[in-house]
VOGU-3710 file (C-alpha; in Angstrom, 3 decimals, decimal comma):
1> miqmliaffs> -73,151/129,098/242,590  -74,474/125,569/241,998  -72,781/125,397/238,588  -69,468/126,457/240,144  -69,793/123,854/242,891  -70,417/121,187/240,286  -67,345/122,332/238,349  -65,062/122,401/241,395  -66,173/119,053/242,793  -65,937/117,476/239,347
11> lfgmglipiy> -62,355/118,689/238,884  -61,114/117,527/242,267  -63,168/114,354/242,062  -61,476/113,494/238,779  -58,129/114,096/240,470  -58,797/111,302/242,974  -59,018/108,683/240,208  -55,410/108,722/238,923  -54,054/109,090/242,469  -55,849/105,956/243,664
21> fgskralsrl> -55,139/103,733/240,671  -51,668/105,188/240,105  -50,722/104,318/243,695  -51,974/100,771/243,196  -49,941/100,479/239,992  -46,833/101,761/241,804  -47,323/99,023/244,403  -47,746/96,458/241,635  -44,469/97,597/240,069  -42,808/97,199/243,479
31> yrtleqtlqt> -44,137/93,627/243,775  -42,720/92,825/240,338  -39,309/94,259/241,243  -39,275/92,350/244,527  -40,133/89,083/242,846  -37,371/89,557/240,300  -34,904/90,364/243,085  -35,902/87,830/245,722  -36,860/84,747/243,734  -34,339/82,186/242,580
41> gnkakeeknk> -34,244/78,779/240,948  -36,596/77,082/238,502  -39,710/78,224/240,323  -38,864/81,861/239,569  -38,402/81,012/235,902  -41,720/79,176/235,822  -43,489/82,133/237,434  -41,842/84,534/235,001  -43,290/82,538/232,110  -46,853/82,763/233,398
51> edeveetlfp> -48,245/85,116/230,813  -51,255/86,220/232,814  -49,038/87,424/235,660  -46,945/89,759/233,517  -47,291/93,500/233,911  -46,425/95,332/230,724  -44,550/98,589/230,996  -42,944/100,841/228,423  -41,382/103,222/230,931  -38,440/101,734/232,833
61> tadpmskkda> -38,270/102,602/236,504  -36,479/105,931/236,826  -33,561/106,502/239,152  -34,903/107,543/242,570  -35,022/111,276/243,243  -32,363/112,490/245,675  -32,619/115,316/248,221  -30,579/117,503/245,897  -32,994/116,777/243,047  -35,956/117,626/245,273
71> lqfpliagsi> -34,440/120,974/246,248  -33,591/121,847/242,651  -36,914/120,777/241,155  -38,973/123,893/242,083  -36,216/126,131/240,689  -36,056/124,196/237,431  -39,860/124,074/237,148  -40,056/127,837/237,803  -37,464/128,572/235,121  -39,294/126,451/232,559
81> ltglflvvkf> -42,643/127,998/233,457  -41,255/131,537/233,203  -39,596/130,747/229,884  -42,831/129,352/228,513  -44,710/132,425/229,711  -42,257/134,738/227,906  -42,479/132,686/224,728  -46,275/132,787/224,794  -46,252/136,516/225,522  -43,795/137,652/222,843
91> inkkyvnill> -44,401/135,017/220,169  -47,728/134,223/218,584  -49,167/131,575/220,881  -50,731/129,880/217,866  -47,324/128,616/216,733  -46,338/127,627/220,253  -49,497/125,550/220,596  -48,891/123,857/217,237  -45,433/122,805/218,391  -46,728/121,632/221,745
101> mfyffgvgvf> -49,505/119,649/220,068  -46,943/117,399/218,376  -45,258/116,879/221,716  -48,472/116,085/223,581  -49,582/113,798/220,771  -46,447/111,650/221,091  -46,501/111,633/224,883  -50,231/110,859/224,836  -49,765/107,791/222,627  -47,030/106,305/224,801
111> stmeafsttl> -48,877/107,210/228,024  -52,011/105,460/226,790  -49,968/102,360/225,999  -48,349/102,420/229,439  -51,639/102,959/231,269  -53,862/100,381/229,585  -51,678/97,647/228,047  -51,651/95,450/231,149  -55,431/95,677/231,577  -56,197/95,080/227,899
121> rrflpeslrk> -53,892/92,082/227,820  -56,147/90,141/230,190  -58,984/90,256/227,648  -56,959/89,097/224,637  -57,134/85,527/223,292  -54,439/83,221/224,650  -52,712/83,019/221,268  -52,201/86,800/221,209  -51,099/86,934/224,847  -48,368/84,380/224,225
131> kqpwkfstki> -47,135/85,998/221,040  -43,478/86,993/221,417  -42,965/90,762/221,753  -40,996/92,823/219,271  -37,819/94,039/220,976  -35,687/97,067/220,170  -33,383/99,540/221,887  -32,935/103,285/221,503  -31,196/106,245/223,097  -32,942/109,517/223,855
141> pfvsntqkfs> -30,341/112,273/223,285  -29,332/114,251/226,389  -31,907/112,376/228,474  -30,924/108,763/229,072  -28,594/105,921/228,305  -29,624/103,324/225,760  -32,921/101,795/226,832  -34,366/98,448/225,792  -38,052/98,262/224,926  -40,453/95,551/223,862
151> ltvsnlltgi> -43,779/95,910/222,071  -46,578/93,383/222,504  -49,933/93,018/220,797  -51,659/94,875/223,626  -49,075/97,679/223,307  -49,945/98,063/219,633  -53,693/98,008/220,247  -53,517/100,607/223,011  -51,126/102,604/220,811  -53,797/102,756/218,124
161> igvvvglsfi> -56,294/103,937/220,748  -53,778/106,590/221,810  -53,383/107,789/218,214  -57,165/108,090/217,810  -57,522/109,990/221,088  -54,584/112,270/220,256  -55,839/113,120/216,783  -59,332/113,707/218,150  -57,948/116,251/220,596  -55,823/118,008/217,954
171> ftknwvinnl> -58,785/118,521/215,632  -61,532/119,198/218,187  -59,796/120,629/221,304  -62,676/119,034/223,179  -62,435/119,495/226,948  -63,553/115,904/227,643  -60,697/114,485/225,546  -58,362/117,009/227,176  -59,353/115,626/230,571  -58,926/112,031/229,416
181> lglifcfngv> -55,349/112,722/228,334  -54,687/114,715/231,501  -55,896/111,848/233,704  -53,695/109,400/231,802  -50,679/111,668/232,311  -51,460/111,924/236,038  -51,905/108,165/236,384  -48,511/107,486/234,822  -46,912/110,270/236,836  -48,065/108,779/240,140
191> avlsiqnfqv> -47,292/105,201/239,064  -43,908/105,684/237,401  -42,131/108,670/238,990  -39,683/107,311/241,517  -39,924/108,928/244,965  -38,659/106,294/247,392  -37,649/108,293/250,454  -39,928/110,155/252,880  -37,475/112,971/253,525  -37,151/113,536/249,766
201> ivlllvglff> -40,913/113,798/249,249  -41,151/116,264/252,169  -38,492/118,504/250,599  -40,250/118,292/247,228  -43,685/119,110/248,658  -42,442/122,037/250,737  -40,504/123,463/247,792  -43,478/123,209/245,439  -45,731/124,627/248,160  -43,821/127,938/248,031
211> ydiyfvfytp> -43,394/127,665/244,258  -47,159/127,484/243,742  -47,841/130,388/246,109  -45,306/132,627/244,414  -46,364/132,002/240,829  -50,103/132,259/241,514  -50,259/135,164/243,982  -47,265/137,278/243,006  -46,894/136,816/239,242  -49,226/136,390/236,271
221> vmvgvakaie> -47,112/133,489/235,033  -49,023/130,424/236,250  -52,504/131,584/235,285  -51,224/133,125/232,042  -49,598/129,889/230,863  -52,588/127,776/231,904  -54,943/129,945/229,847  -52,633/130,276/226,833  -51,604/126,634/226,413  -54,253/124,566/224,669
231> gpvklmfpkn> -52,647/121,212/225,482  -53,722/118,800/228,237  -51,695/120,454/231,001  -54,742/120,932/233,201  -58,174/119,446/233,847  -61,108/121,548/232,690  -64,795/121,700/233,525  -67,291/124,246/232,173  -68,626/126,779/234,634  -71,927/126,534/232,776
241> lssasefsml> -72,715/123,175/231,169  -75,215/124,708/228,753  -72,651/126,978/227,061  -69,244/125,397/227,883  -67,469/128,637/227,000  -65,760/129,416/230,332  -63,923/126,771/232,306  -62,657/126,127/235,797  -59,170/124,579/235,733  -57,018/122,339/237,889
251> glgdivvpgl> -53,332/121,904/237,048  -52,017/118,367/236,664  -49,295/119,153/239,185  -51,962/119,669/241,845  -52,826/115,999/241,335  -49,442/114,387/240,727  -47,445/116,157/243,481  -49,666/115,107/246,429  -50,206/111,820/244,598  -46,500/111,036/244,922
261> lislmirfdf> -46,799/111,226/248,713  -49,931/109,057/248,695  -48,200/106,543/246,429  -45,238/106,394/248,816  -47,594/105,810/251,745  -49,070/102,624/250,301  -45,525/101,298/249,912  -44,791/102,361/253,507  -47,859/100,398/254,640  -46,495/97,389/252,779
271> ylanknyfqk> -43,144/97,799/254,530  -44,761/98,043/257,971  -46,792/94,889/257,352  -43,578/92,988/256,559  -41,110/94,983/258,652  -39,432/92,033/260,393  -39,009/90,169/257,121  -37,522/93,134/255,270  -35,237/94,070/258,163  -33,873/90,544/258,059
281> ihrqtseqfl> -33,096/90,483/254,350  -31,757/94,046/254,317  -29,089/93,048/256,850  -27,875/90,415/254,444  -25,970/90,900/251,221  -27,753/89,747/248,101  -25,504/86,647/247,911  -26,238/85,673/251,519  -29,933/86,165/250,943  -29,999/83,928/247,875
291> verekekeke> -28,288/81,109/249,774  -30,808/81,423/252,617  -33,727/81,433/250,195  -32,536/78,231/248,536  -32,377/76,524/251,931  -35,864/77,760/252,809  -37,214/76,554/249,469  -35,799/73,076/250,068  -37,555/72,943/253,437  -40,775/74,223/251,865
301> neneneneke> -40,623/71,511/249,189  -40,060/68,822/251,821  -42,996/70,054/253,887  -45,211/70,214/250,821  -44,390/66,594/249,906  -45,342/65,484/253,401  -48,541/67,493/253,368  -49,574/66,085/250,007  -49,415/62,554/251,394  -51,321/63,387/254,563
311> nqnenqnqne> -53,984/65,706/253,159  -55,872/64,072/250,300  -59,488/65,127/250,105  -62,004/66,647/247,722  -60,509/70,137/248,062  -56,922/68,995/247,490  -56,593/70,428/243,980  -58,027/73,768/245,035  -55,688/74,020/248,031  -52,672/73,136/245,911
321> nekekeknhf> -53,577/75,815/243,391  -53,812/78,424/246,143  -50,447/77,376/247,557  -48,891/77,427/244,096  -50,253/80,904/243,494  -48,760/82,293/246,713  -45,584/80,209/246,779  -43,442/82,932/245,335  -44,607/85,590/247,795  -42,485/85,430/250,933
331> ynthfsqfyf> -44,168/88,534/252,303  -47,712/89,584/253,174  -49,530/91,316/250,314  -52,744/91,759/252,329  -52,304/94,651/254,722  -54,358/97,462/256,259  -53,091/100,343/254,039  -53,658/102,665/256,990  -51,341/105,478/255,887  -52,557/105,232/252,307
341> kvsfisyfig> -56,114/105,796/253,519  -55,049/108,625/255,833  -53,176/110,450/253,060  -55,998/109,877/250,581  -58,612/111,258/252,982  -56,285/114,150/253,842  -56,024/114,992/250,139  -59,827/115,025/249,930  -59,987/117,376/252,926  -57,450/119,629/251,183
351> tlstilvmli> -59,630/119,735/248,081  -62,628/120,804/250,169  -60,538/123,590/251,694  -59,430/124,744/248,248  -62,986/124,773/246,931  -64,230/126,719/249,960  -61,552/129,408/249,586  -62,175/129,710/245,841  -65,884/130,215/246,436  -65,253/132,845/249,103
361> fqkpqpally> -62,647/134,940/247,257  -63,740/134,204/243,666  -60,086/134,188/242,548  -57,628/131,531/241,322  -55,929/129,777/244,221  -52,646/127,837/244,435  -54,143/124,442/245,228  -50,882/123,170/246,741  -51,270/125,853/249,415  -54,032/123,680/250,871
371> lvpstllgvv> -53,225/120,217/249,515  -49,632/120,010/250,757  -50,347/120,874/254,432  -53,450/118,684/254,554  -51,776/115,556/253,137  -48,397/115,988/254,795  -49,668/116,983/258,234  -52,353/114,307/258,123  -49,713/111,614/257,576  -47,314/113,055/260,180
381> faaikkgdfs> -49,968/113,384/262,904  -51,203/109,845/262,230  -47,639/108,506/262,442  -47,004/110,334/265,730  -50,227/108,982/267,206  -49,395/105,401/266,179  -45,764/105,668/267,249  -44,441/105,182/263,698  -42,972/108,626/263,122  -39,300/107,668/263,470
391> tlydfdqkfl> -39,831/104,735/261,094  -41,667/106,987/258,645  -39,042/109,731/258,843  -36,219/107,305/258,026  -38,193/105,233/255,502  -36,529/104,476/252,201  -37,745/101,912/249,681  -34,234/100,423/249,564  -35,034/98,867/252,978  -37,181/96,339/251,095
401> fpkipedsqe> -34,188/94,840/249,295  -30,998/92,999/250,280  -27,879/95,130/250,412  -25,753/94,861/247,291  -22,004/94,867/247,935  -20,097/97,780/246,395  -17,965/95,487/244,230  -21,129/93,949/242,768  -22,489/97,405/241,976  -19,232/98,315/240,234
411> nnnkdkkek> -19,388/95,152/238,150  -23,000/95,880/237,175  -22,075/99,420/236,124  -19,198/98,070/234,029  -21,502/95,573/232,333  -24,001/98,340/231,495  -21,248/100,508/229,989  -19,932/97,642/227,903  -23,424/96,948/226,560
//
């Protein structure tokens, strides 16, 4: 019993790590997009050239998921899962795993680069940080339009780490390395996947709630695939640490799916903290907003010149540095993160419920059966109590940006096609 408790708490405890840090990375990506959209003039160019402020990313932000996509996703996922189950059942799973190993190796290398390049970059010598990246473009057949990429020194170094980790897993199948790759996949999933609308995430969660129940309770598909596939598609922890022959498992989807809601909640907190500001700029077109920002910047520069003359003391340099650091943020980046905390705690409560049921019935359980209601209802009840439910229900990340006129969007689409 004690060994099983250790296994269960270890699995779900590991799941909290990519959700927390992935949500923070998603918020960081939002800041970067906002700064690129809202800043103008020479100051924006100067800030863009500050090497230590740059966040490196290999994966471009995906198009936001629509309601139609959310409704179709469980059906598509179920079809893929069933197909994989049939392949494993009627074809020697050894060959299937060999093929999947090449796939996971490639994805693992790029995921490692995406996850750790920004962090590693801070520890590199200045000469390496300022080295110009290698740029190239490519098109993934049947998946995307031509995408532009750039490789920096930190990308290459983390790529080498990814190769070492991937090869280590291929030759050892060690459960610790499996978990490392799985956590990296989950981190990138929470940070990069683009769910920007509350109604969309509700449809996705409810759909996957029934999907998980069906494939775990009523078919052998989910458990059969999880046991047959040797790739990092689940987290593993030995039921007995002394032998490490039998493992408890937690699917990566049981981490990423609730994590998408939690990630959206930290962005909702950010919106609430700056609601008046974002409502103002969203009522304007992008052109109107840029004109207003230039006027505000001129006033800010005038006020700063006056303040510099009046306030000369021993702490002047320090105060100027702090102002310079925050000059490009026209919104509050220090906020309570109330709904992020509520959703995170609700996820933890859902994990406790899952563990309790697994211990009682001694059978595999669809974790989303407990995680989806706990996280979703926790957020909804908190929003009702605080009087934010209507704002939450209608929330879309596009509210954080100025409206772009239709003719401008058409011109942008034409430019992309020509390129």
